[in-house]
C-alpha positions as CSV (number, residue, x, y, z in Angstrom):
1,X,-9.1,22.7,30.3
2,X,-7.7,21.7,27.8
3,X,-7.8,22.1,23.8
4,X,-9.1,19.8,20.8
5,X,-8.2,20.8,16.7
6,X,-11.5,19.9,14.7
7,X,-9.4,19.6,11.3
8,X,-11.7,20.4,8.4
9,X,-12.7,20.3,4.9
10,X,-11.9,23.6,2.7
11,X,-14.3,22.3,0.0
12,X,-16.9,23.4,-1.1
13,X,-18.0,20.7,-3.7
14,X,-16.8,16.7,-4.6
15,X,-15.3,16.6,-7.9
16,X,-16.6,13.2,-10.0
17,X,-15.7,11.3,-12.4
18,X,-17.0,13.1,-14.8
19,X,-15.6,15.8,-13.9
20,X,-19.6,17.5,-12.4
21,X,-18.6,19.3,-9.3
22,X,-21.0,17.9,-6.7
23,X,-22.1,20.8,-3.7
24,X,-20.6,19.0,-0.4
25,X,-18.2,20.5,2.6
26,X,-19.0,19.2,5.8
27,X,-21.3,17.4,7.6
28,X,-23.5,19.4,10.0
29,X,-24.2,16.3,12.5
30,X,-20.9,14.8,12.5
31,X,-19.6,18.6,13.5
32,X,-21.8,19.6,16.0
33,X,-22.1,16.0,18.1
34,X,-18.9,15.9,19.2
35,X,-18.4,19.7,19.5
36,X,-21.3,19.8,22.1
37,X,-19.8,16.7,24.0
38,X,-16.0,18.1,23.5
39,X,-17.3,21.5,25.2
40,X,-19.9,19.9,27.9
41,X,-17.2,18.4,29.0
42,X,-15.0,21.3,29.7
43,X,-12.9,21.6,26.5
44,X,-12.1,24.1,24.0
45,X,-12.6,23.8,20.4
46,X,-10.5,25.1,17.4
47,X,-10.9,24.5,14.0
48,X,-8.4,24.3,11.5
49,X,-8.4,24.0,7.7
50,X,-6.5,24.0,4.4
51,X,-5.5,27.6,4.2
52,X,-7.5,28.7,6.8
53,X,-11.2,29.1,4.7
54,X,-14.2,28.7,7.0
55,X,-15.6,25.4,6.2
56,X,-18.5,25.2,4.2
57,X,-21.8,23.0,5.5
58,X,-23.2,20.5,3.1
59,X,-26.7,21.6,2.5
60,X,-28.1,18.4,2.4
61,X,-26.7,17.9,5.9
62,X,-28.9,20.5,7.1
63,X,-32.6,18.7,5.5
64,X,-35.1,17.4,7.4
65,X,-34.3,13.5,6.2
66,X,-31.0,13.7,7.4
67,X,-31.9,14.9,10.8
68,X,-35.1,12.9,11.8
69,X,-37.1,16.0,11.0
70,X,-37.7,19.5,11.0
71,X,-37.3,20.5,14.4
72,X,-33.9,17.8,14.1
73,X,-32.9,20.0,11.1
74,X,-33.8,23.4,12.8
75,X,-31.9,22.4,16.3
76,X,-29.0,21.4,14.1
77,X,-29.1,25.1,12.4
78,X,-29.4,26.7,15.6
79,X,-26.3,24.4,17.4
80,X,-24.1,25.7,14.2
81,X,-24.8,29.0,14.8
82,X,-23.7,28.7,18.1
83,X,-20.4,27.5,16.8
84,X,-18.3,30.6,16.8
85,X,-15.2,28.8,16.2
86,X,-16.4,27.8,12.6
87,X,-16.1,31.4,11.6
88,X,-12.4,31.7,13.1
89,X,-10.6,28.8,11.7
90,X,-6.9,29.0,11.7
91,X,-4.5,27.3,8.9
92,X,-3.7,23.6,9.1
93,X,-0.1,24.8,8.3
94,X,-0.1,27.1,12.1
95,X,-1.4,24.0,13.8
96,X,1.4,23.5,16.2
97,X,0.5,19.7,17.8
98,X,1.6,20.2,21.3
99,X,-1.0,22.6,21.8
100,X,-3.9,20.2,21.7
101,X,-5.2,17.0,23.8
102,X,-6.8,15.3,20.8
103,X,-7.4,15.7,17.0
104,X,-10.5,15.0,15.5
105,X,-11.6,15.2,11.6
106,X,-15.8,15.7,10.9
107,X,-16.6,14.1,8.0
108,X,-18.8,15.4,4.6
109,X,-18.0,14.7,1.1
110,X,-15.3,17.6,1.4
111,X,-12.5,15.9,2.6
112,X,-12.9,13.6,-0.2
113,X,-11.3,16.6,-1.8
114,X,-9.2,18.5,-0.2
115,X,-7.8,16.5,2.6
116,X,-7.8,13.1,1.2
117,X,-4.3,14.8,-0.5
118,X,-2.9,17.7,2.2
119,X,-0.1,17.3,2.7
120,X,-0.6,19.8,5.9
121,X,-3.2,17.5,7.2
122,X,-1.3,14.4,6.2
123,X,2.3,15.5,8.0
124,X,-0.7,16.3,11.3
125,X,-1.9,13.2,11.2
126,X,1.5,11.1,11.1
127,X,2.5,13.2,14.0
128,X,-0.5,12.4,16.0
129,X,-0.5,8.9,15.6
130,X,3.0,8.6,16.1
131,X,2.3,10.9,19.5
132,X,0.0,8.5,21.2
133,X,-3.1,11.4,21.7
134,X,-6.3,10.7,21.2
135,X,-7.2,10.7,17.1
136,X,-10.8,10.9,16.4
137,X,-12.1,10.5,13.0
138,X,-15.9,9.9,11.7
139,X,-17.0,9.1,8.0
140,X,-15.7,10.7,5.0
141,X,-13.0,12.4,7.2
142,X,-11.1,8.8,7.0
143,X,-10.2,10.0,3.7
144,X,-7.8,12.1,4.7
145,X,-6.0,9.3,6.3
146,X,-4.7,8.8,2.7
147,X,-2.3,11.7,3.0
148,X,-0.8,10.3,5.9
149,X,2.7,9.1,4.6
150,X,5.7,8.5,6.1
151,X,8.9,9.4,4.9
152,X,9.9,5.7,3.1
153,X,6.2,6.2,1.3
154,X,4.2,3.5,3.2
155,X,0.9,5.0,5.3
156,X,0.8,5.8,8.7
157,X,-2.4,3.9,9.0
158,X,-1.4,0.7,7.7
159,X,-2.2,-2.1,9.4
160,X,-4.0,-0.4,11.8
161,X,-7.7,-1.4,12.2
162,X,-10.3,1.3,11.0
163,X,-13.7,1.6,9.4
164,X,-15.0,4.7,6.9
165,X,-18.0,5.2,5.5
166,X,-18.0,2.3,3.3
167,X,-18.7,1.8,-0.5
168,X,-22.3,0.0,0.2
169,X,-23.5,3.2,2.0
170,X,-21.8,5.3,-1.0
171,X,-24.0,3.1,-3.2
172,X,-27.1,3.0,-1.0
173,X,-26.5,7.1,-1.2
174,X,-26.6,6.9,-5.5
175,X,-23.1,8.5,-5.5
176,X,-20.5,5.5,-5.8
177,X,-21.4,4.9,-9.5
178,X,-20.8,8.7,-10.6
179,X,-17.8,8.8,-8.1
180,X,-14.0,8.9,-9.4
181,X,-13.0,7.2,-5.9
182,X,-14.2,5.1,-3.6
183,X,-12.7,5.3,0.3
184,X,-13.4,2.0,1.4
185,X,-11.3,0.9,-1.6
186,X,-8.4,3.5,-1.2
187,X,-8.4,2.8,1.9
188,X,-7.6,-1.0,2.0
189,X,-5.1,0.1,-1.0
190,X,-3.6,1.9,1.3
191,X,-2.9,-1.3,3.7
192,X,-5.4,-0.3,6.3
193,X,-7.5,-2.8,8.1
194,X,-11.2,-1.4,7.4
195,X,-13.7,-3.1,9.0
196,X,-17.1,-1.8,8.4
197,X,-20.6,-2.4,9.9
198,X,-24.4,-2.2,8.7
199,X,-24.8,0.5,6.4
200,X,-26.1,3.3,8.2
201,X,-25.5,1.6,12.2
202,X,-23.5,3.1,14.9
203,X,-20.1,1.6,14.2
204,X,-17.2,2.6,16.3
205,X,-13.3,0.9,15.5
206,X,-10.2,1.6,18.3
207,X,-6.8,0.7,17.6
208,X,-4.8,1.7,20.2
209,X,-4.9,6.2,19.9
210,X,-7.2,5.9,16.5
211,X,-10.8,5.7,17.3
212,X,-13.0,5.7,14.0
213,X,-16.6,5.9,13.2
214,X,-18.4,4.7,10.1
215,X,-20.8,7.0,9.3
216,X,-23.1,10.1,11.1
217,X,-24.8,7.8,13.4
218,X,-21.4,7.4,14.7
219,X,-20.1,10.8,15.5
220,X,-21.6,10.5,19.2
221,X,-20.1,7.3,20.1
222,X,-16.3,8.6,18.7
223,X,-16.9,11.7,20.2
224,X,-17.5,9.6,23.8
225,X,-14.5,7.0,22.9
226,X,-12.7,10.1,22.9
227,X,-13.5,11.6,25.7
228,X,-12.8,8.7,27.6
229,X,-9.4,8.6,26.6
230,X,-8.9,12.3,27.7
231,X,-10.3,11.1,30.8
């Protein structure tokens, strides 16, 4: 059995352009679906957050609307309750990369608040990318790539093909006009070759050991790609 590191946001909000704190955290489905896939395949999951804080779930991701109805929402709630690792995170500064076979970043708007500028996460991403071990990132988790700055000041993912929650999706979700910055725009500015698909549809981009998914619908295929690389 190998260990897979889940790097998750420690933020419970996303600060908008006017200073308003929009309640947020991690997106439930983007943690639950890969967790279930990895553990079903016999892998152990370890959760790490900035400061080792217990991650906060975005309450919006628990709604019936986000889960195909009340039954889906209830299933997600039960699945989260069955993930003890969420309540026992380690600090990002404690992570020893050599102990893990793969690294995975779920999304939610929380990573826009903290992981986008977290130095421990940034160093971890630089090292994980260079190591060749499978590295999976979903949706707003791609904000963490912005902190992966190398010694010469360039982004470690510059020139890599990747995807993220798109500006179009942020607009359709109603938050683009209030955002201090947009993820797709920042990634392009950092030199990432962003290749987004249709809004809300599953879309995965694989470039070397990097596997990225555009949105919540992409979490299952990202997990499948990571398991394929581990095999």
